[in-house]
C-alpha positions in Angstrom: -45.8 -1.6 61.0 -48.3 0.5 62.5 -48.2 -0.8 66.6 -51.0 -0.8 68.9 -48.8 -0.3 71.6 -48.6 -2.7 74.9 -50.4 -6.1 74.3 -53.0 -6.8 76.5 -53.1 -9.4 79.4 -55.6 -11.5 76.9 -52.9 -11.5 73.8 -50.1 -11.6 75.8 -49.8 -15.0 74.8 -51.3 -15.3 71.3 -53.3 -18.1 70.2 -54.3 -17.9 66.9 -57.9 -20.0 68.3 -58.9 -17.0 70.3 -62.9 -16.0 69.7 -62.9 -12.6 68.1 -65.2 -11.7 71.1 -62.6 -11.6 73.3 -60.4 -9.4 71.5 -59.8 -5.6 72.9 -63.2 -3.3 71.2 -65.0 -6.4 69.9 -68.3 -6.7 71.9 -71.2 -9.4 70.9 -72.7 -7.2 68.8 -69.4 -6.7 66.6 -68.7 -10.4 67.0 -72.5 -11.2 65.8 -71.6 -9.6 62.6 -68.2 -10.7 62.0 -69.4 -14.2 62.5 -71.7 -13.4 59.5 -68.7 -13.6 57.5 -67.4 -16.8 58.5 -65.1 -14.9 61.3 -65.2 -16.5 64.4 -61.4 -16.9 65.4 -58.2 -14.7 65.1 -56.8 -17.4 62.3 -60.3 -16.9 60.6 -59.7 -13.1 60.6 -55.8 -13.4 59.3 -56.8 -15.7 56.3 -60.0 -13.3 55.6 -58.0 -11.6 52.6 -58.9 -8.2 51.2 -61.1 -8.2 48.0 -58.8 -5.5 46.5 -56.6 -2.6 47.7 -57.1 0.9 46.4 -53.9 3.0 45.5 -54.7 6.0 47.7 -51.2 7.4 47.5 -52.2 8.3 44.0 -56.1 9.5 43.9 -57.4 10.6 40.4 -58.4 14.2 40.7 -61.9 15.0 39.2 -60.3 16.7 36.1 -58.2 13.8 34.8 -61.4 11.2 34.8 -62.0 9.5 31.8 -65.2 7.6 30.9 -64.8 3.7 31.0 -62.0 3.9 33.3 -62.3 2.4 37.1 -60.7 4.7 39.1 -60.1 5.9 43.2 -60.8 9.5 43.8 -61.5 11.9 46.7 -64.0 14.5 47.1 -66.0 16.8 49.4 -70.1 16.7 49.2 -71.4 19.9 48.0 -75.2 18.7 47.0 -77.3 15.7 47.5 -80.1 14.8 44.9 -82.6 11.9 46.5 -84.6 10.4 44.1 -88.3 12.1 43.9 -91.0 10.4 45.7 -92.8 7.6 44.2 -89.6 7.0 41.8 -87.8 4.3 43.5 -85.8 3.8 40.2 -84.3 6.8 40.0 -81.0 7.4 41.2 -79.6 9.4 44.2 -77.2 11.5 43.2 -74.6 13.6 45.1 -72.6 16.2 43.7 -68.6 16.3 45.0 -65.6 19.0 44.9 -62.0 18.5 44.9 -59.6 21.0 43.9 -59.3 20.1 40.4 -63.4 20.7 39.8 -66.4 19.0 40.5 -68.1 15.3 39.9 -71.0 13.7 40.6 -71.4 10.1 42.1 -75.3 8.0 41.6 -76.8 5.2 43.3 -79.7 3.2 41.8 -81.8 1.8 45.0 -79.7 4.6 47.0 -82.4 6.3 48.6 -81.1 5.2 52.2 -78.0 6.9 51.6 -79.6 10.4 51.9 -79.7 9.8 55.5 -76.1 8.8 55.9 -74.5 11.5 53.5 -74.2 15.1 54.5 -72.9 18.0 52.9 -69.1 18.7 53.9 -68.5 15.1 54.3 -65.3 14.0 52.3 -65.8 10.6 50.4 -63.1 8.2 49.2 -65.1 6.6 45.9 -64.1 3.6 43.7 -66.1 3.3 40.6 -66.5 3.1 36.8 -66.7 6.6 35.6 -69.4 7.5 32.4 -70.1 10.9 31.1 -74.3 11.9 31.5 -75.5 15.1 30.1 -72.1 16.2 29.9 -71.2 15.6 33.7 -68.5 13.3 34.9 -70.6 10.3 36.8 -68.9 7.6 39.3 -71.8 4.7 38.8 -72.7 2.7 41.7 -68.9 3.4 43.8 -67.8 1.4 46.4 -67.5 5.0 49.0 -66.0 5.4 52.6 -66.9 8.2 54.5 -63.3 9.9 55.6 -63.1 10.8 59.3 -60.1 12.6 60.7 -58.7 10.4 63.6 -55.8 8.8 65.0 -55.7 5.9 62.4 -55.8 8.3 59.7 -52.8 7.1 57.8 -54.5 3.3 57.7 -57.2 4.7 55.4 -55.4 7.3 53.2 -51.9 7.8 51.7 -51.0 3.9 51.0 -52.1 1.2 49.7 -55.3 0.6 51.6 -57.2 -2.8 51.9 -60.9 -3.4 50.9 -62.7 -6.0 52.5 -65.8 -7.7 51.6 -68.4 -6.5 54.3 -71.6 -7.5 55.8 -75.1 -5.2 57.1 -73.9 -3.0 60.0 -70.2 -3.4 59.7 -68.4 -0.5 57.6 -65.3 -0.6 55.7 -63.3 1.6 58.1 -63.9 0.1 61.3 -63.3 -3.4 60.0 -60.1 -2.2 58.8 -59.1 -0.8 62.4 -59.6 -4.1 63.4 -57.9 -6.0 61.0 -54.9 -3.9 61.4 -55.0 -4.6 65.1 -55.4 -8.3 64.5 -52.3 -8.7 61.8 -49.9 -6.7 63.9 -50.8 -8.6 67.0 -51.1 -12.1 65.6 -49.6 -12.7 62.1 -45.8 -13.3 63.4 -47.4 -16.1 65.4 -49.0 -18.0 62.5 -46.6 -21.0 62.3 -44.7 -22.0 58.7 -46.3 -25.0 57.0 -43.9 -25.4 53.9 -40.8 -27.4 54.4 -37.7 -24.8 54.1 -36.4 -26.6 50.8 -39.7 -26.0 49.0 -40.0 -22.1 50.1 -36.3 -21.9 48.7 -36.6 -23.6 45.6 -40.1 -21.7 44.5 -38.6 -18.3 46.1 -41.6 -17.7 48.1 -41.5 -15.3 51.3 -42.7 -16.8 54.8 -46.2 -17.4 55.7 -46.2 -14.7 58.4 -44.8 -12.1 56.1 -47.2 -13.2 53.1 -50.3 -12.7 55.5 -49.2 -9.0 56.6 -48.7 -7.9 53.3 -51.3 -9.5 51.9 -53.5 -7.4 54.4 -51.2 -4.0 54.5 -48.5 -4.2 51.7 -46.0 -1.3 51.4 -45.6 -1.7 47.9 -47.4 -3.5 44.7 -44.4 -5.5 45.0 -44.9 -6.6 48.5 -48.5 -7.3 47.8 -47.8 -9.4 44.5 -45.1 -11.3 46.3 -47.3 -12.2 49.3 -50.3 -13.4 47.0 -47.9 -15.5 45.0 -47.1 -17.3 48.1 -50.9 -17.8 49.5 -52.0 -18.8 46.4 -49.1 -21.6 46.1 -50.2 -22.7 49.5 -53.8 -23.2 48.0 -52.7 -24.9 45.2 -50.1 -27.2 46.7 -53.0 -28.2 49.5 -55.0 -29.5 46.9 -52.4 -31.1 44.6 -51.3 -32.7 48.0 -54.9 -34.1 48.8 -55.6 -35.2 45.2 -52.3 -36.6 44.8 -52.5 -39.0 48.2 -55.9 -40.5 46.6 -53.7 -41.1 43.4 -51.5 -42.7 45.7 -53.8 -44.9 47.3 -55.6 -45.7 44.4 -52.4 -47.0 42.6 -51.5 -48.9 45.5 -55.3 -50.5 46.3 -56.4 -53.7 45.0 -59.2 -53.9 42.4 -60.7 -56.3 39.6 -58.5 -57.4 36.9 -60.4 -57.5 33.6 -58.9 -59.2 30.6 -61.3 -61.5 28.7 -60.6 -63.0 25.5 -62.2 -59.6 23.9 -64.7 -61.5 21.2 -67.3 -58.9 22.1 -65.4 -56.0 21.7 -64.1 -57.5 18.2 -67.8 -58.0 17.4 -68.7 -54.3 18.0 -65.7 -53.2 16.4 -66.5 -55.0 13.2 -69.8 -53.6 13.0 -68.8 -49.9 13.3 -69.2 -48.2 9.7 -65.6 -47.0 10.3 -62.4 -48.0 12.0 -61.3 -46.3 15.1 -59.4 -43.3 14.7 -55.7 -43.5 16.1 -56.6 -41.2 19.0 -59.1 -44.0 20.0 -57.2 -47.0 19.2 -54.1 -44.8 21.7 -57.0 -44.2 24.3 -58.8 -47.9 24.1 -55.2 -49.1 24.5 -54.9 -47.1 27.9 -58.4 -48.1 29.5 -57.6 -52.0 28.4 -54.1 -51.7 29.9 -56.1 -50.2 33.1 -58.6 -52.8 33.7 -56.5 -55.7 33.2 -54.2 -54.5 36.0 -54.4 -55.1 39.6 -55.4 -51.7 40.8 -58.6 -50.0 40.0 -58.7 -47.6 36.8 -59.0 -43.9 38.0 -59.2 -42.2 34.5 -60.7 -39.1 32.9 -61.5 -39.2 28.9 -61.8 -35.9 27.2 -62.4 -35.2 23.6 -64.3 -32.9 21.9 -67.7 -33.2 20.5 -68.0 -36.1 17.8 -64.9 -37.4 18.6 -66.0 -40.6 19.6 -66.0 -41.0 23.5 -69.2 -43.1 23.6 -67.7 -46.2 21.5 -64.4 -46.4 23.6 -67.0 -46.2 26.6 -68.7 -49.0 25.2 -65.7 -50.9 24.7 -64.8 -51.2 28.2 -68.2 -52.0 29.0 -68.1 -54.8 26.8 -64.9 -56.2 28.7 -66.3 -55.8 31.9 -69.8 -57.6 31.1 -67.3 -60.5 29.2 -65.0 -60.5 32.4 -68.2 -61.8 34.2 -68.6 -58.1 35.8 -71.4 -55.7 35.8 -71.2 -52.0 34.3 -73.0 -48.8 35.5 -73.4 -45.7 33.4 -73.8 -42.8 35.2 -75.5 -39.4 33.9 -76.0 -36.3 36.3 -79.7 -36.0 34.8 -82.3 -38.0 33.7 -82.6 -36.4 30.1 -78.9 -37.3 29.8 -79.3 -41.0 31.2 -82.2 -41.5 28.9 -79.9 -40.5 26.3 -77.0 -42.6 26.9 -79.6 -45.7 27.3 -80.6 -45.2 23.9 -77.2 -45.1 22.5 -75.9 -48.2 24.5 -78.6 -50.2 24.2 -78.5 -49.7 20.0 -74.6 -50.6 20.5 -74.7 -53.2 22.9 -78.0 -55.4 22.4 -77.1 -56.6 19.0 -74.5 -58.2 20.6 -76.7 -60.2 23.1 -76.0 -57.5 26.4 -78.7 -56.4 27.6 -79.2 -52.7 28.8 -81.7 -51.4 31.7 -82.5 -48.0 32.7 -83.2 -47.1 35.8 -84.2 -43.4 36.9 -86.4 -41.8 39.7 -89.4 -41.3 37.1 -89.8 -45.1 37.0 -92.9 -46.5 38.5 -92.3 -48.2 41.7 -93.0 -51.9 40.9 -90.8 -51.6 37.9 -88.0 -49.6 39.9 -88.1 -52.3 42.4 -87.8 -55.3 39.5 -84.9 -53.9 37.9 -83.0 -53.1 41.2 -83.3 -56.6 42.2 -82.2 -57.8 38.7 -79.0 -55.7 39.3 -78.5 -57.1 42.8 -79.2 -60.7 41.3 -76.3 -59.9 38.8 -79.0 -60.4 35.9 -78.6 -57.1 34.3 -74.7 -57.0 33.0 -75.4 -53.1 32.1 -77.3 -50.4 33.8 -77.9 -46.7 33.1 -78.9 -44.0 35.2 -78.5 -40.9 37.3 -75.6 -40.9 39.9 -78.2 -42.2 42.1 -77.0 -45.5 41.0 -73.9 -45.1 43.7 -75.5 -43.4 46.4 -79.0 -44.6 46.9 -78.7 -48.3 48.5 -78.8 -49.5 44.5 -77.1 -53.1 45.3 -74.8 -55.0 42.7 -73.9 -58.6 42.2 -70.4 -57.6 40.7 -69.8 -54.1 39.6 -66.4 -53.8 37.9 -66.9 -50.8 35.9 -68.5 -47.2 36.7 -68.6 -44.9 33.5 -69.7 -41.3 34.7 -70.8 -38.4 32.2 -68.9 -35.9 34.3 -70.7 -32.5 33.4 -68.7 -31.1 36.4 -71.3 -32.4 38.9 -69.6 -35.6 40.1 -67.2 -34.5 42.3 -64.3 -35.7 43.7 -66.0 -36.7 47.0 -68.6 -39.2 45.4 -65.5 -40.3 43.2 -64.0 -41.5 46.8 -67.2 -42.9 47.9 -67.8 -44.9 44.6 -64.5 -47.1 45.6 -66.6 -48.9 48.2 -69.3 -49.9 45.7 -68.3 -53.5 44.4 -65.0 -54.9 44.6 -63.1 -51.4 44.1 -64.6 -50.9 40.6 -62.9 -49.0 37.7 -63.9 -45.7 37.1 -64.0 -43.8 33.6 -65.2 -40.6 33.9 -66.1 -38.8 30.2 -66.6 -35.2 30.0 -68.6 -33.5 27.7 -67.2 -30.4 27.6 -63.2 -30.6 26.7 -61.7 -28.5 30.1 -58.5 -26.4 30.2 -55.6 -27.8 31.7 -55.7 -25.9 34.8 -59.1 -26.8 35.5 -58.6 -30.2 34.8 -55.7 -30.5 37.2 -58.1 -28.9 39.6 -61.1 -30.9 39.1 -59.3 -34.2 38.0 -56.0 -34.3 40.0 -56.9 -37.8 41.4 -57.4 -39.1 37.6 -54.8 -40.4 34.9 -56.3 -38.2 31.7 -57.0 -39.8 28.3 -57.5 -37.0 25.8 -59.3 -37.9 22.2 -57.8 -35.2 19.7 -58.9 -36.5 16.4 -62.2 -36.6 14.6 -63.7 -39.7 13.0 -63.5 -39.8 9.3 -66.3 -38.4 7.7 -66.4 -35.3 10.3 -66.0 -32.2 8.5 -65.9 -28.5 10.2 -69.1 -27.0 10.8 -69.4 -23.9 9.4 -71.4 -21.3 11.9 -72.7 -18.2 11.1 -74.6 -15.4 13.5 -77.7 -14.0 12.2 -80.3 -11.5 13.3 -84.1 -11.4 13.0 -84.2 -9.6 9.6 -82.4 -12.5 8.0 -85.2 -15.3 9.0 -87.0 -15.5 5.6 -83.5 -16.1 3.9 -83.1 -19.0 6.9 -86.2 -20.9 6.0 -85.4 -20.6 2.1 -82.0 -22.3 3.2 -83.6 -24.6 5.0 -85.6 -25.9 2.5 -82.9 -26.1 -0.1 -81.1 -28.4 2.2 -84.2 -30.4 2.5 -84.8 -30.5 -1.1 -81.2 -32.2 -1.4 -82.1 -34.7 1.0 -80.8 -33.5 4.2 -82.4 -32.8 7.7 -82.5 -29.8 9.8 -83.0 -29.2 13.9 -84.4 -26.1 15.3 -83.8 -25.5 19.0 -85.3 -23.6 21.4 -84.5 -22.6 25.0 -88.1 -23.3 26.7 -91.2 -25.5 26.3 -93.8 -23.2 27.0 -94.5 -19.7 26.8 -92.8 -17.4 29.3 -93.8 -13.9 29.4 -90.9 -13.0 31.7 -88.3 -13.9 29.2 -90.5 -13.4 26.2 -89.3 -16.8 24.1 -90.5 -18.4 21.6 -91.8 -21.7 22.6 -90.6 -24.9 21.0 -94.2 -26.3 21.0 -95.7 -22.9 19.6 -93.0 -22.6 17.2 -93.2 -26.4 15.7 -97.0 -25.9 15.2 -96.4 -22.4 13.4 -93.2 -24.1 11.2 -95.7 -27.0 10.4 -98.8 -25.2 9.3 -97.5 -21.9 8.0 -94.1 -22.1 7.1 -93.1 -25.4 5.8 -96.9 -27.0 5.6 -95.3 -30.0 2.7 -92.7 -31.0 5.1 -92.8 -33.5 8.0 -91.9 -31.5 11.5 -91.3 -33.2 14.8 -91.4 -32.0 18.1 -89.2 -33.4 21.2 -88.8 -31.7 24.6 -87.9 -33.5 28.1 -91.5 -33.5 29.3 -92.2 -36.2 26.7 -91.9 -39.6 28.4 -89.0 -41.6 27.1 -90.7 -44.0 24.8 -92.1 -40.6 22.9 -88.9 -39.3 22.5 -87.3 -43.0 21.4 -89.9 -42.8 18.7 -89.6 -39.7 17.5 -85.6 -40.1 17.4 -86.1 -43.4 15.3 -88.6 -41.5 12.9 -86.0 -38.5 12.6 -83.1 -41.3 12.4 -84.8 -43.1 9.3 -85.4 -39.5 7.5 -89.6 -39.5 8.4 -89.1 -36.3 9.9 -87.5 -33.5 7.8 -87.3 -30.9 10.9 -86.7 -31.6 14.4 -88.0 -28.8 16.7 -86.3 -29.6 19.7 -85.5 -28.2 23.2 -81.8 -28.5 24.5 -82.4 -32.4 25.3 -80.9 -33.3 21.9 -77.7 -31.5 23.1 -76.0 -34.6 23.9 -75.7 -38.5 22.5 -77.7 -38.0 19.4 -76.3 -39.1 16.1 -77.9 -38.8 13.0 -75.3 -38.2 10.2 -77.7 -37.0 7.7 -78.6 -33.8 9.4 -76.8 -30.6 8.0 -78.3 -27.9 9.6 -78.5 -26.8 13.2 -80.8 -23.5 14.0 -80.1 -22.2 17.3 -83.1 -19.8 18.3 -82.3 -16.7 20.6 -78.7 -18.0 20.9 -77.8 -15.0 23.2 -79.9 -17.3 26.0 -77.3 -20.3 25.7 -74.1 -20.9 27.4 -71.0 -21.5 25.2 -70.4 -25.3 26.0 -74.3 -25.5 25.3 -73.9 -24.1 22.1 -71.0 -25.9 21.1 -72.8 -29.2 22.2 -75.6 -28.1 19.8 -73.2 -27.4 17.1 -71.8 -31.0 17.5 -75.0 -32.9 16.6 -74.1 -31.7 12.8 -71.4 -32.5 10.6 -71.7 -36.2 11.2 -72.1 -37.4 7.2 -70.0 -36.3 4.3 -71.8 -33.0 3.3 -71.2 -29.5 4.2 -73.4 -28.7 7.4 -73.9 -25.6 9.2 -74.8 -23.6 12.3 -77.2 -20.6 12.3 -77.1 -18.5 15.7 -80.0 -16.5 15.7 -80.1 -13.4 17.9 -82.8 -11.3 18.5 -82.7 -7.6 20.1 -79.7 -5.8 21.6 -76.7 -8.3 22.6 -75.0 -7.7 26.0 -71.3 -7.6 25.8 -70.9 -11.1 27.0 -73.4 -12.5 24.7 -71.3 -11.0 21.8 -68.3 -12.3 22.8 -69.9 -16.0 23.1 -71.6 -15.7 19.8 -68.0 -14.2 18.3 -66.3 -17.3 20.0 -68.6 -20.0 18.3 -68.3 -18.3 14.4 -64.2 -18.1 15.4 -63.6 -21.5 16.4 -64.8 -25.2 16.2 -62.1 -26.1 18.9 -63.8 -27.1 22.0 -60.7 -26.6 23.8 -60.7 -23.2 22.9 -64.3 -22.5 23.6 -63.7 -23.6 26.8 -61.1 -21.4 27.5 -63.4 -18.4 25.9 -66.0 -20.0 28.8 -63.8 -19.9 31.4 -62.3 -16.4 30.5 -65.8 -15.0 30.4 -67.8 -16.5 33.6 -64.9 -17.3 35.7 -64.6 -20.9 37.3 -67.2 -20.9 39.8 -70.0 -20.5 37.3 -68.2 -22.5 34.7 -68.8 -25.5 36.9 -72.3 -24.8 37.7 -72.4 -26.0 41.2 -69.1 -25.9 43.8 -67.4 -29.1 43.8 -68.1 -31.3 46.4 -65.0 -32.3 48.4 -62.7 -29.9 47.1 -61.5 -27.1 49.6 -61.9 -23.7 48.3 -59.0 -21.5 47.4 -58.2 -18.1 49.7 -56.3 -16.5 47.0 -55.3 -18.5 44.3 -57.3 -17.7 40.6 -57.2 -20.7 38.1 -56.9 -18.0 35.4 -54.3 -15.9 36.5 -52.1 -18.5 38.4 -52.1 -21.1 36.1 -48.0 -21.4 35.9 -48.2 -21.4 39.8 -50.6 -24.4 40.0 -48.1 -26.4 37.7 -45.5 -25.9 40.2 -47.4 -26.8 43.3 -48.4 -29.7 41.3 -44.8 -31.0 40.8 -44.1 -30.2 44.4 -46.9 -32.3 45.8 -46.2 -34.9 43.6 -42.4 -35.0 44.6 -43.6 -34.6 48.1 -46.0 -37.7 48.1 -43.5 -40.3 45.9 -41.3 -39.5 48.8 -43.5 -39.7 51.7 -47.3 -41.0 50.5 -49.0 -40.3 53.9 -47.0 -37.5 55.3 -45.5 -39.2 58.0 -42.1 -37.8 57.9 -41.7 -35.1 60.9 -40.6 -32.7 58.4 -44.0 -32.7 56.5 -46.0 -32.7 60.4 -46.6 -28.7 59.8 -47.9 -29.6 56.3 -50.1 -32.5 57.2 -51.7 -30.5 59.7 -52.3 -27.5 57.3 -53.8 -30.2 54.7 -56.1 -31.6 57.4 -57.4 -28.3 58.4 -58.0 -27.0 54.7 -60.0 -30.9 53.6 -61.6 -30.8 56.9 -61.3 -34.4 57.2 -63.1 -35.6 54.1 -61.9 -38.3 51.7 -60.8 -39.7 54.9 -57.6 -38.1 54.3 -57.5 -38.1 58.2 -56.0 -41.3 57.9 -52.8 -39.9 56.7 -52.3 -38.8 60.7 
């Protein structure tokens, strides 16, 4: 490896905690720039891994560039064409030449680059190739100005690391600094993995992995290094979750095994028996609730698989055993929907259900909180504030959480402190691919409802464009003539000029007055009060409303067996999970049901993939996998999971098999040493605590 020569006095005794500002060549200004990237110490820098590597041993010459490819190439600037004055949207165009010919590079919003580039400079470019007016153009490329200096071999003729930048910190000097840090300090990073694990999983040593992840000699060395660092990411996550799970199984909880009279009464009132999957899952939950340790279970199943009925059985079990149950949803709208559903199921059995949300009048909210504290309310439905904002329970025995990916592992840990270590049942409205379930819910046991109740028929999904609107309306009228009902869903409530969407309010009026004047058209949206929404849904369920125009408030928890058509306007504006949930509102009766995805205008490539996935499958797990592939894990969850450490290298899509390996190792380690007290695990424990940063009381592992 490239050597920086004799070490200075500062680094003679390397310390990974050394502030970067004390390194040679890093003054206060550069240190401030590095701090904007979260880099304060040598250790921070060592784990600041490149975004990618460019293979500058094989630069593509201009003559070989093909439209559509992403390529790295190099050329000399022979001309500059800044955008004309007053035309800020026009691109800056740079003409380049190499030994094979000419090409152009263009940057939108790149007028400032006219002050950076000069003729005769050599650039290395990385970006997507297109053809414009016959010329080969590299659009919006990453670029680097090549200068001849002592460490030229660091920037060309090799696999060159490309780092995330901040203002005032160019790629070239950052790469030079990273080279010095890696060369000086990487060998001193302590090994965290036990030797047996490394040998069993064929993993390189951590110092070697860090060195090769920054400055690899070959693609193979880079892949081996990434595998080691990704394994560490997964292992430290799975160890933390395994410790939590181990503590849960050892903790003392509430035992609830009443005679089950209420459960029997609810089951007798259902229009059909539970499916085999529901019976299996209910048996798992019932055994958990009867055990002396707290239940920590994830219930996942596709749309319409009957999760709510199973949750209601658990609520009745807790209530009959003399405890209270709380049902939590991530939003007020969903809490209201759950309230309507649970009230419909439980109140005929003499179990009152109350709703507790922030929109209640202060006096009403105070009265309901007092009822909870006194134990007068056996079942409460509300948002996650139920367990976070000073709400008191007399005897909380069960918490049912509608996850929606917004109630993270840290909140689950906090929930254990409520009541007498209450049982926890987490429900997911969207099926989750296995890799994500192991990541987000590694502290939970998993139950899967993989069977639809009798009477559920697969929904036929069709994609249509605006030109088919008249035919669609004819189809709706025919279905209603057969005695069926329909939903028409819009993205917004009020007209938005920016998005040019048909608002639900305006379209409901148009459908009622112009298109279906002889039919009953209802309107529901999130800005209506709870009582208004409840009244509309009761009328729709009773068949008094033929067509219900709505926003996505009907996405979850609405069950009207007679509805056979779901028309989604501007379907391209909805995410895959939303579309799948909306489709799940129909197909609940014995007749054929149809979901029509109506799109307008030209669709983006991603929108086309979403619509195609919906048309091709009804399988919620497959839908979730496509959604994950399109959006990536971060956006798939909407919000970053509170309490989970972030990955430095691991990729849940690319490294799924590695996650399984790490999980098995974590389970074996914690089974043998539940709190990592063995001296052989000292380094691993230190890494675990550093990565989790003291969250979840993992510090007690020390």
